[in-house]
N, C-alpha and C positions, 0 to 999 in steps of 0.2 A: 660422594667427597666425603672423606672421613675428617671431620672438624678435630681441632685440637681442644681439650680440656681447658685449657688455661684462657681462652682467649675470654674476652668481654663480652657481652651480644652486639654492640653497635659492631664489634668487627666481623660477627659473624654473618650478621646483615650485609653487610659493604663485602665480603666475600662474597655471598650470595650472589648479590647482583650483578660480578664482577664475572663471574662464569656462566651467566646468564644471556640468549642470543640478546643483541641490541633489536627494539622494534623496528618493523618496516618503513620506511621514512613514506608520507603522504609523498603523491606527485605535485608537484607545481604548477600549477597552471597559469599561463600568464595571461591580464587583462582581457574580457570578453571583448575590446574593440582594439586590440594585439593580436586575436589570435587567428591563424591564416586558413580559411578554407579549402579543402582539398581540391585541384583541377578535376573538372569533371573529363571524363573519358569521352572523345569526339570517336564518333564512327569515323574508319579509314572511308576516302571516297573511293568507290569502285575503278581500277584502272580503266582508263578507255582501249577499247580494241578494236580492230575494223569489222565489220560485220556487211554480210551481204544479202543484196534486197532483188529478189526475180520480179518482173514483170511481166505479163501474157494480155495479150491481145483482150477486144469486145467478145462480149459470149453472151449465149442467150439457149435458151434451150426448146426450141420451138421444132417443126418439120419432125425430120428423121431423130432428133437430139430427147424428143419428149419421153419416147421407150427408153432412151439411158437412164430415166431418173429413176424409173421400178428399179436398179440396184446402183443408189447414190456413189455408193465407197468405190465404185470403178468407172464413173461416169463422165470423167474426165480422159480416161485413157492413159497410155504413156506418158505423156508429157507429164504426169503428175509427180512422177522420179524426179525432173528437171526443177519441178517448185519445189516438190520435200526437199533438196540438197539446202536451198536456200535460208539464211536466218529471217528473214520475212518475204513474203509475196503476195503480189496483189492484180486484179485483172480488172476491168469496167463490165460491168453486171447490167447487161443493154436490154434488161427486161423489167417490166412489172412484177409483185413477186405476189401474185392475186388467184384467184379462181372465181372470184368475181368483178363487179364493177362492170361499168359501162365503156365501150371503147370511145378514143376521144375523136368528135365527130370528125368527117371527111378524112382522117389521116388514113393513105395509103395502106401502111403494114403497122399494125399492132403487137407488140409481144407479150406474152405473161406467163407465167411459168408457178409452177406450185414451193410453198417453202422449201420439199425436199433439192430444190438448189442451192438451199444453203448448206445445205447436209454433203450433195456434191463436193462443193468446193472446198469446205473444210476439211472432206477427205482426201482431196488433193494435194493439201496444203499450203491451202491459199489463207491468208491472216486476214485480209481487208480486200473490200470491193469499193469503185464508185459507183453510186447510180446516178450521176450528174450527166445525164447524156438525154440523148431525143427521143427515148423510149421508155427513160425512168417513171414516167407519170402517162402511160399509153391509156390506163385506166382510171385516169383522174383524182381527182381527192378521195374519191373508196379504194383506188389502188392504191394510193400513196399510204392510207392510213393501214390497210391491209399490209403493205410492203416494210411500213416501221414495226407492225406488231410483230410479224416472222421473224423480222432481224432480233428485236428484242426475245422473244420468246425462244428461238435458237441459238441467241449468245452470239450471233455473227456479228462483225462491226462493219460498218456502212457508211460512206462518207458521201459528201456531196446534199444532202437530201435532209429534209427534217420536217420538224411538225410546224417550225418559221425559222425565217432565217443564223437566228442566232445557233440550231441545232445543227441548220444544212452546212452554213460554213466552219463549223466546230471540227478541229482535225481529230482525227484517231491519233494516240498517241500512246507509244511504249519505248522502253528500255530495252537495247540490246546490246551486248556487251558494253555494258557500261555511257553507251549512246542514247542519250533523248531524243527520240524521234518520233517527228509531228508531219501527218498525211494530209493534206486539203485538198479534196475533190471539186470541181465547178465543171458546167461546161460554157461553152463558146457558142455551139449549134443548137437551136431550138426554133422550131416551124413558128414564122411569124406570129400567125394566128393563135399562138399557145404562149407568147414571150409573157403577157401579164397574165396570166392564169397556173402556169407553172411556174412561175419565179416565186423562190422562197422572199418573204415579205417580213415584218416585225408581226404581225396577225395574220399570216396566210400558210398553210404551207404550201413547200415544193422544193424548189432545187436550186442548187447554190448556182448562183450565172455568173459566168468569166463578162459579161458581156456590162453588168456592173462591175465595171474596174478598179474602182473606189471601194467596192465592200471588199473586193476579191484581194486589192493591196492590201486593206488593212486587217484581213487575216491573217493574211503573209508575215506582217510586221509582228503581229500581238505574237504569234506562234517563233516568231525571232529570238522575244525577247526572253525565252527560257527552254528552248531547244538544242540542239547540236546539231542536228539533220532536220532542213525544213524541205519536205516533197510538197511539189503540187503536180497533179492529177488531174488533167482537162481534156473534156472531149474536144476534137478543136480540127480545121482542116479541111479541104473540099474534096467530097466523093470523087473516085479516081483519079483523083491529083497528084501526082507522084512530087511536086516539090511542095514548101508551104507556102499558104495563103498568105496575102498582105496581113490580115489579122492576126495571124501565130507570130508572124517577123514582127509585129509591131509589140503584141503582148510578151512574151519572153524575157525582151534583156528588162520591160518594168516586173515582172515578177524577181530576175534575178536582183534588180537592184533593190527591192526590196526585201531581198532577205532570203530568197529560195534557191537550194542548193541543186534541186534535182528538178525536171521540169519535164513531164511524160502524159505521154497520151494515147489516143487513136480517133477515130471516126471515119475515114476514106476508103476502109476496106482495103488497103490496100498498104504494103511498107513505105514508110520515108524515112528519112535519113536522123541520123543522132549525132552527137558530138559535143564535143565543148562550149562554151561560149563564156570567156573570161574564164574563171575557177568553177563555175555552177557546169552542171550535163544537162541538155536538154533534148527530148526524143520528139520527132515533129509526126508521129504516126506507127504505134505497133501492128494496126492493121488487124484483121480478124483471126479468130482464137477459135471458140470452140463454138461453130457456126453452121447453119444449114445449106448455105449455097455457095460455092466455090468452084473458082476457074483454076485450074493447077497451074496456069504461069500469071496467073495477076492474083487475085481475092485467096486464092489457096496458097499464096506464100506467106509464112508465119514463123512465129520462133517465140524464146524466151531471153527478153533482157535484164540480162544480171550485172548488176554494178556491187564495187566492194568500196566501202568507206567506212571512213574514219571522222566523226566530229563534220566538220565541212569539206571536207578534202575525199574528191570521186578518185578514189586511187586507181581505179583497172573498168573496163567494160567487159563483158563477153556476150557473142552472140551464139543463142541454140540453135540454129534452123531447123523448120519444121516445114510439113505437107500438112493441108487439111484433109483426111480419110474419112468419109462415111461420117464429117461434122466435126471429126474432134482433130489436133494436131499431132502427128504422128514424127518425132523426131528424126530426121535424116542421114545416112552414114556413108561415109568412105570419101569418094572422091566428089560424090553430090555433096554431102555435109561442106568440104572445102573449095567448093564454087559458091554455093550460098552465103557463107562468112563476105567469100571477097565481095559479091553483088551488095550484100547489106551494106559494106563498108563503099560500096561506092556511090551507092543514095547521099552521100552525105555531100556530093559536090554541089549540090543547088541551093545548100542551104545557109552555108556561110558559117558554118561551125569548123572546127577545127578538131585536128587527132588528138592532139595532146590538150590539157590545159594551158 
């Protein structure tokens, strides 16, 4: 800018100041006690959607089945396709997982299998197994220790068995489609002479006993507090008796009242009825599943029960019938399948359960 000569010095300075840009103003902060912190951003809660869980019955790897563990990835045969379709799958593992130990004294049938049994279950799509049954400790405390060590090293979840009562009654937990699922395992069936030595206590390893109803009901109530879906898997019933026994009919409503949404299990070697008890779902007998001995007309009838669940609502049940052939379940087809589903639904007639909630 050109400055006229006639202007006095003070005017020149004023003129230059007027042409200079104004200095930026410092931001004026509120006093500390008046400043508002930014709201923390919360993680959005995942939307809960229905999930499916598939149940198979009693599994061991004795007799003709032991050889199938040479290739554990195909050990369960074609039924694996049905199990894998579900979001979760579960069976009753009716054997100790050990290659050592001493058989339970005086017991007529004792079952054991190597740790590759866990590999076989995992490969077939099974996510968790209950070992709370009348064969879970067939090789006593040594077999129990081996079973727990094998489950840990295989990273395969088991329920209903543990180094003490706390572990035995502890649920398997998994969040599926936003549903916090808890699964507890326990047995109502134990040979009288082994009840004391096989029952898990505060200072003894063993099985979660449903004979100790108070302990089981406490476990269910505890799981209810922080779960969307609570499932109790039981070993129960009377061998070859097609209707539920008094012990089953007594325990089921207590479990439902304590907070169980699903109660399912087996032991009888044959299929028993399923249906709704109020809004909960109860299955009284899943029968044999992967089993060395079967009669095509009775103990050889098996299948997969698939439930569709959203939180506490059991939305749907579906039965995939199968027959045990060579020790493994083979899904049925055609008219035989249709008739088998109708027969399965008819089993409900002596249970007091409903077809709908």
